C-alpha positions, 0 to 999 in steps of 0.5 A: 499500500505504501510503495508509491510513497516515501515511508519512514518507519521508526520504532518509537516503543517497545514493552513487553506487552506490545511494540508501537510503530509509527508510519509516516507517509510522507517526509514532510510529517517526519519534519514536523514530527519534533513539533507535534509530538512536543508536550508542553506546547501551550495548547496541549489540553491537561490530562492525569498521568494515569488513564481514568476514562469515561466510557460513553457508549450509546446502544440501540437493538443491540442487547445480545452484543451489549452484554458481551461489549459491557463486558469487555469494558468493565474488564478494564481497570482504567475505566472510572465511569460509564455513561451509557445513552439507551436509544431502545426508547421505551424499552426497559433497561435489562438487569445486566446494564447495572449489575455488570458495571456494579460488580466491576465497582464502575460507576454507571449512569444512563441517559434514556432520551425520548427520540431515537438519534444516533447523535444523541451521544453528543448531547451529554452533559459534559459534567458527567465526564471525566477529562479524558472521554471514548466515545465507543459504539456498542459493537466494540471489544478491544484490549486494555492495553492498546486503550493505555497505548492510545491514552499515552501517544494522546497525551503526547500528541496532544490531547485537543485533538481526537485519538481514534482506533479505526479510521476513514479517508475521502477522495476529492472528485476533478469537479470539486466534490468528496466520496467517503472512502473505506480505510486509508486512501491510496497514498496510506492516508485517512481524515475520519476517525471513527467510535470505535473508540475514539478519545475525545477531551472534556473540554472539546465535548463541551464545545460540541453543543457550539457546532453550527445548526444545520450540523445539528440538523443533518445529524438529526434528519439523516440519523448518521453521520455524528462522527463525521461531524464531529471530526469536521468541528474538531478539525475547524476549531484546530485549523491544524494539519492533523486533526486526529491521529489513528492508531491501529490494533489488532485486538479491535474486533467489531462484532456487529455481525453477531446481533440478532436485531441491528446490525449496524447503519453501514449494512444499510443500503446506500451507506457510503453514499450517505456518508458521502453526502454528509462530506459534502454537506459539511463542506458547504456548511464550513464553507471549505473542507477543513478534514485534511489528509494526515499521514501519522498512523501508530501501529500496536502490535499485541 
């Protein structure tokens, strides 16, 4: 994938748990590395030395998966609190939702919206959160060691940015429009991190309420694209080439195919077309395309 670009691979960290590699798709990124990695930069947001996260988890018609996912998260010492957005409007909350966090001595707060909307997870009171927030879908399991590595690199590279564990890209057509793409582009770059999960600082999460009204209307009308909308907002806020970083790990597993009811929006028709529409709509709302292509990719080998 990277043979057409000048690639420099550097082993950055080695421990008994994992090896972290960072790949720079072009030498331009290598030259910028000493600045990007400076933890003393004035635009860094405070994070504690030891990771303590709030898991912001949203669920819809996946009780069978939710029990598995909660078991995975509750087994992690780094999780301080779980905020669960219960989008199963009018449906009873199963006992295991309360029992699993209680057994692990993790605080739980359940949010029960009146209307099922994917963007409900962007409307939760930030007062419920720790400084480090992980926004996650309800079909993801991942190893704690990978999250700890992601946290420390997020802290080092800049907690004012996003740090995700899965990423996507887009291409620009000759007419200036944008097309959503899976995974990395042909040069090994990405522009969007997904809630699989992604880290966002509490201070930035608070600012999401200030996203353009047209962006909120788009999310509520389509019932999709809240992750792309967050990426747009943070990128526009920072005016930085790298508004987000992506750490890839083999420990990340999507178990949506095991769901008995709802297997996810990406399995519905026209998923890519809808996300392409969102890219172009948001670019029109902002008056430009703030999502730049990043070549900084962190790999965790477990």
